[in-house]
Backbone as JSON Lines, residues from 0, in Angstrom:
{"i":0,"aa":"X","n":[115.03,-105.42,87.97],"ca":[114.17,-105.84,86.87],"c":[114.92,-105.63,85.55]}
{"i":1,"aa":"X","n":[114.94,-106.64,84.72],"ca":[115.59,-106.57,83.4],"c":[114.49,-106.7,82.36]}
{"i":2,"aa":"X","n":[114.59,-105.89,81.32],"ca":[113.56,-105.84,80.28],"c":[114.2,-106.01,78.91]}
{"i":3,"aa":"X","n":[113.56,-106.82,78.04],"ca":[113.96,-106.97,76.65],"c":[112.9,-106.3,75.78]}
{"i":4,"aa":"X","n":[113.31,-105.38,74.92],"ca":[112.37,-104.67,74.05],"c":[112.87,-104.7,72.61]}
{"i":5,"aa":"X","n":[111.91,-104.64,71.72],"ca":[112.22,-104.52,70.3],"c":[111.04,-103.89,69.59]}
{"i":6,"aa":"X","n":[111.32,-102.95,68.71],"ca":[110.3,-102.3,67.9],"c":[109.17,-101.72,68.76]}
{"i":7,"aa":"X","n":[109.55,-101.18,69.94],"ca":[108.58,-100.52,70.8],"c":[107.79,-101.43,71.71]}
{"i":8,"aa":"X","n":[108.04,-102.73,71.67],"ca":[107.28,-103.67,72.51],"c":[108.18,-104.33,73.55]}
{"i":9,"aa":"X","n":[107.62,-104.59,74.71],"ca":[108.33,-105.37,75.73],"c":[108.17,-106.84,75.37]}
{"i":10,"aa":"X","n":[109.3,-107.51,75.17],"ca":[109.31,-108.91,74.78],"c":[109.42,-109.81,76.01]}
{"i":11,"aa":"X","n":[110.19,-109.35,77.01],"ca":[110.37,-110.1,78.24],"c":[110.71,-109.13,79.36]}
{"i":12,"aa":"X","n":[110.35,-109.53,80.58],"ca":[110.64,-108.69,81.75],"c":[110.74,-109.61,82.97]}
{"i":13,"aa":"X","n":[111.85,-109.48,83.72],"ca":[112.05,-110.37,84.85],"c":[113.05,-109.81,85.84]}
{"i":14,"aa":"X","n":[112.9,-110.21,87.09],"ca":[113.91,-109.9,88.09],"c":[114.7,-111.17,88.43]}
{"i":15,"aa":"X","n":[114.62,-112.16,87.53],"ca":[115.28,-113.45,87.74],"c":[115.99,-113.91,86.48]}
{"i":16,"aa":"X","n":[116.88,-113.07,85.93],"ca":[117.64,-113.49,84.75],"c":[118.96,-114.11,85.19]}
{"i":17,"aa":"X","n":[119.5,-114.94,84.31],"ca":[120.82,-115.53,84.5],"c":[121.69,-114.99,83.37]}
{"i":18,"aa":"X","n":[122.85,-114.43,83.71],"ca":[123.74,-113.86,82.69],"c":[124.82,-114.88,82.35]}
{"i":19,"aa":"X","n":[124.91,-115.21,81.06],"ca":[125.92,-116.13,80.55],"c":[126.53,-115.48,79.32]}
{"i":20,"aa":"X","n":[127.85,-115.33,79.33],"ca":[128.57,-114.74,78.21],"c":[127.97,-113.4,77.8]}
{"i":21,"aa":"X","n":[127.54,-112.61,78.77],"ca":[127.0,-111.28,78.52],"c":[125.54,-111.24,78.1]}
{"i":22,"aa":"X","n":[124.89,-112.39,78.0],"ca":[123.49,-112.44,77.6],"c":[122.6,-112.77,78.8]}
{"i":23,"aa":"X","n":[121.52,-112.03,78.95],"ca":[120.53,-112.32,79.99],"c":[119.6,-113.42,79.49]}
{"i":24,"aa":"X","n":[119.47,-114.47,80.26],"ca":[118.53,-115.54,79.97],"c":[117.32,-115.36,80.87]}
{"i":25,"aa":"X","n":[116.16,-115.12,80.26],"ca":[114.91,-114.87,80.98],"c":[114.16,-116.17,81.22]}
{"i":26,"aa":"X","n":[113.53,-116.33,82.39],"ca":[112.67,-117.5,82.57],"c":[111.57,-117.51,81.49]}
{"i":27,"aa":"X","n":[111.29,-118.66,80.95],"ca":[110.29,-118.76,79.87],"c":[108.96,-118.14,80.25]}
{"i":28,"aa":"X","n":[108.58,-118.25,81.52],"ca":[107.3,-117.68,81.97],"c":[107.28,-116.16,81.95]}
{"i":29,"aa":"X","n":[108.46,-115.54,81.87],"ca":[108.53,-114.08,81.85],"c":[108.69,-113.51,80.44]}
{"i":30,"aa":"X","n":[108.58,-114.38,79.44],"ca":[108.68,-113.98,78.04],"c":[107.27,-113.91,77.45]}
{"i":31,"aa":"X","n":[106.97,-112.85,76.76],"ca":[105.65,-112.69,76.14],"c":[105.63,-113.48,74.83]}
{"i":32,"aa":"X","n":[105.11,-114.68,74.93],"ca":[105.14,-115.64,73.82],"c":[104.42,-115.15,72.57]}
{"i":33,"aa":"X","n":[103.52,-114.2,72.72],"ca":[102.84,-113.68,71.53],"c":[103.81,-112.97,70.58]}
{"i":34,"aa":"X","n":[105.01,-112.67,71.07],"ca":[106.02,-112.01,70.23],"c":[107.06,-112.97,69.68]}
{"i":35,"aa":"X","n":[106.89,-114.28,69.92],"ca":[107.84,-115.26,69.41],"c":[107.17,-116.24,68.46]}
{"i":36,"aa":"X","n":[107.85,-116.51,67.37],"ca":[107.41,-117.51,66.4],"c":[108.56,-118.49,66.19]}
{"i":37,"aa":"X","n":[108.34,-119.78,66.38],"ca":[109.44,-120.75,66.21],"c":[110.09,-120.65,64.84]}
{"i":38,"aa":"X","n":[111.4,-120.84,64.83],"ca":[112.2,-120.83,63.62],"c":[112.81,-122.22,63.43]}
{"i":39,"aa":"X","n":[113.23,-122.53,62.22],"ca":[113.91,-123.79,61.96],"c":[115.4,-123.71,62.27]}
{"i":40,"aa":"X","n":[115.88,-122.5,62.58],"ca":[117.31,-122.28,62.79],"c":[117.79,-122.9,64.1]}
{"i":41,"aa":"X","n":[118.96,-123.51,64.06],"ca":[119.62,-124.04,65.25],"c":[121.1,-123.72,65.17]}
{"i":42,"aa":"X","n":[121.77,-123.81,66.31],"ca":[123.22,-123.71,66.35],"c":[123.71,-124.59,67.49]}
{"i":43,"aa":"X","n":[125.01,-124.87,67.49],"ca":[125.57,-125.73,68.52],"c":[126.69,-124.99,69.24]}
{"i":44,"aa":"X","n":[126.6,-125.0,70.55],"ca":[127.66,-124.45,71.41],"c":[128.38,-125.64,72.03]}
{"i":45,"aa":"X","n":[129.7,-125.59,72.05],"ca":[130.47,-126.73,72.55],"c":[130.19,-127.06,74.01]}
{"i":46,"aa":"X","n":[129.82,-126.08,74.82],"ca":[129.58,-126.38,76.23],"c":[128.12,-126.24,76.67]}
{"i":47,"aa":"X","n":[127.29,-125.57,75.84],"ca":[125.87,-125.43,76.2],"c":[124.99,-126.43,75.47]}
{"i":48,"aa":"X","n":[125.35,-126.8,74.26],"ca":[124.56,-127.76,73.51],"c":[123.86,-127.15,72.31]}
{"i":49,"aa":"X","n":[122.73,-127.73,71.93],"ca":[121.97,-127.32,70.75],"c":[121.01,-126.19,71.11]}
{"i":50,"aa":"X","n":[121.15,-125.07,70.43],"ca":[120.25,-123.93,70.62],"c":[119.17,-123.95,69.55]}
{"i":51,"aa":"X","n":[117.95,-123.69,69.97],"ca":[116.8,-123.58,69.08],"c":[116.36,-122.12,69.07]}
{"i":52,"aa":"X","n":[116.03,-121.58,67.9],"ca":[115.74,-120.16,67.75],"c":[114.26,-119.87,67.48]}
{"i":53,"aa":"X","n":[113.89,-118.62,67.75],"ca":[112.57,-118.1,67.42],"c":[112.74,-116.73,66.81]}
{"i":54,"aa":"X","n":[111.82,-116.38,65.92],"ca":[111.76,-115.01,65.4],"c":[111.03,-114.16,66.43]}
{"i":55,"aa":"X","n":[111.48,-112.9,66.58],"ca":[110.76,-111.95,67.42],"c":[109.85,-111.16,66.49]}
{"i":56,"aa":"X","n":[108.55,-111.11,66.8],"ca":[107.57,-110.48,65.93],"c":[106.8,-109.41,66.7]}
{"i":57,"aa":"X","n":[106.79,-108.21,66.14],"ca":[106.01,-107.1,66.71],"c":[105.27,-106.45,65.56]}
{"i":58,"aa":"X","n":[103.95,-106.53,65.61],"ca":[103.15,-106.0,64.49],"c":[103.5,-106.77,63.23]}
{"i":59,"aa":"X","n":[103.85,-106.04,62.17],"ca":[104.23,-106.69,60.91],"c":[105.74,-106.78,60.73]}
{"i":60,"aa":"X","n":[106.49,-106.47,61.78],"ca":[107.97,-106.53,61.74],"c":[108.46,-107.85,62.33]}
{"i":61,"aa":"X","n":[109.43,-108.46,61.64],"ca":[109.99,-109.72,62.07],"c":[111.51,-109.58,62.22]}
{"i":62,"aa":"X","n":[112.01,-109.97,63.38],"ca":[113.44,-110.0,63.64],"c":[113.83,-111.48,63.67]}
{"i":63,"aa":"X","n":[114.33,-111.95,62.54],"ca":[114.58,-113.39,62.37],"c":[115.62,-113.92,63.35]}
{"i":64,"aa":"X","n":[115.28,-115.03,63.98],"ca":[116.19,-115.76,64.85],"c":[116.78,-114.91,65.98]}
{"i":65,"aa":"X","n":[116.01,-113.98,66.5],"ca":[116.52,-113.04,67.51],"c":[116.37,-113.55,68.94]}
{"i":66,"aa":"X","n":[115.77,-114.71,69.13],"ca":[115.64,-115.32,70.45],"c":[116.11,-116.76,70.36]}
{"i":67,"aa":"X","n":[116.72,-117.25,71.43],"ca":[117.14,-118.64,71.44],"c":[117.03,-119.23,72.84]}
{"i":68,"aa":"X","n":[116.99,-120.57,72.86],"ca":[116.96,-121.29,74.12],"c":[117.57,-122.68,73.91]}
{"i":69,"aa":"X","n":[117.9,-123.32,75.01],"ca":[118.46,-124.67,74.99],"c":[117.45,-125.62,75.63]}
{"i":70,"aa":"X","n":[116.83,-126.44,74.8],"ca":[115.82,-127.39,75.3],"c":[116.47,-128.43,76.21]}
{"i":71,"aa":"X","n":[117.61,-128.94,75.8],"ca":[118.34,-129.96,76.56],"c":[119.79,-129.52,76.7]}
{"i":72,"aa":"X","n":[120.06,-128.54,77.56],"ca":[121.44,-128.06,77.68],"c":[122.36,-129.14,78.25]}
{"i":73,"aa":"X","n":[123.64,-129.0,77.92],"ca":[124.63,-129.89,78.52],"c":[124.72,-129.59,80.02]}
{"i":74,"aa":"X","n":[125.3,-130.49,80.76],"ca":[125.35,-130.37,82.21],"c":[125.95,-129.03,82.67]}
{"i":75,"aa":"X","n":[126.98,-128.56,82.0],"ca":[127.64,-127.31,82.37],"c":[126.72,-126.09,82.22]}
{"i":76,"aa":"X","n":[125.68,-126.23,81.4],"ca":[124.76,-125.11,81.13],"c":[123.36,-125.37,81.66]}
{"i":77,"aa":"X","n":[123.23,-126.28,82.58],"ca":[121.91,-126.64,83.11],"c":[121.17,-125.42,83.65]}
{"i":78,"aa":"X","n":[121.9,-124.41,84.1],"ca":[121.28,-123.21,84.67],"c":[120.53,-122.36,83.64]}
{"i":79,"aa":"X","n":[120.64,-122.66,82.34],"ca":[119.87,-121.92,81.33],"c":[118.66,-122.72,80.83]}
{"i":80,"aa":"X","n":[118.47,-123.91,81.35],"ca":[117.3,-124.71,80.97],"c":[116.03,-123.91,81.29]}
{"i":81,"aa":"X","n":[115.08,-123.89,80.35],"ca":[113.82,-123.19,80.57],"c":[113.94,-121.68,80.48]}
{"i":82,"aa":"X","n":[115.01,-121.19,79.88],"ca":[115.25,-119.75,79.77],"c":[115.48,-119.35,78.32]}
{"i":83,"aa":"X","n":[115.2,-118.08,78.03],"ca":[115.29,-117.54,76.67],"c":[116.19,-116.32,76.68]}
{"i":84,"aa":"X","n":[117.06,-116.22,75.67],"ca":[117.95,-115.06,75.52],"c":[117.68,-114.4,74.17]}
{"i":85,"aa":"X","n":[118.17,-113.17,74.03],"ca":[117.89,-112.36,72.83],"c":[119.15,-111.71,72.29]}
{"i":86,"aa":"X","n":[119.12,-111.37,71.0],"ca":[120.18,-110.62,70.34],"c":[119.6,-109.96,69.11]}
{"i":87,"aa":"X","n":[120.45,-109.58,68.13],"ca":[120.04,-109.0,66.86],"c":[119.14,-107.77,67.02]}
{"i":88,"aa":"X","n":[119.59,-106.83,67.84],"ca":[118.84,-105.58,67.95],"c":[117.81,-105.53,69.05]}
{"i":89,"aa":"X","n":[117.56,-106.66,69.73],"ca":[116.67,-106.63,70.88],"c":[117.44,-105.96,72.01]}
{"i":90,"aa":"X","n":[116.89,-104.92,72.57],"ca":[117.55,-104.2,73.66],"c":[117.23,-104.87,74.98]}
{"i":91,"aa":"X","n":[118.28,-105.21,75.73],"ca":[118.12,-105.82,77.04],"c":[118.81,-104.91,78.05]}
{"i":92,"aa":"X","n":[118.03,-104.39,78.99],"ca":[118.6,-103.46,79.97],"c":[117.8,-103.48,81.27]}
{"i":93,"aa":"X","n":[118.46,-103.01,82.32],"ca":[117.79,-102.89,83.61],"c":[116.69,-101.84,83.5]}
{"i":94,"aa":"X","n":[115.5,-102.19,84.01],"ca":[114.36,-101.28,83.92],"c":[114.27,-100.4,85.15]}
């Protein structure tokens, strides 16, 4: 079981993550959506495609752009479709 936490809250928890470049990608169904707010931020990876970001929100604390996913990943990254990854202080570790 892998768990993502920030500011004392569990953001995601799953026994079905995919690790890419050191980041655990959680199935979207295993992410607690009440802690995510869509962001306008995007980035482009040469082999994964366009990443869309969300802020991680716990109480009145906001961790801007701390979650991302690929809505339409390139073929080489198809295995991350429907999955969410975290960074910027979100702790991801085996539970």
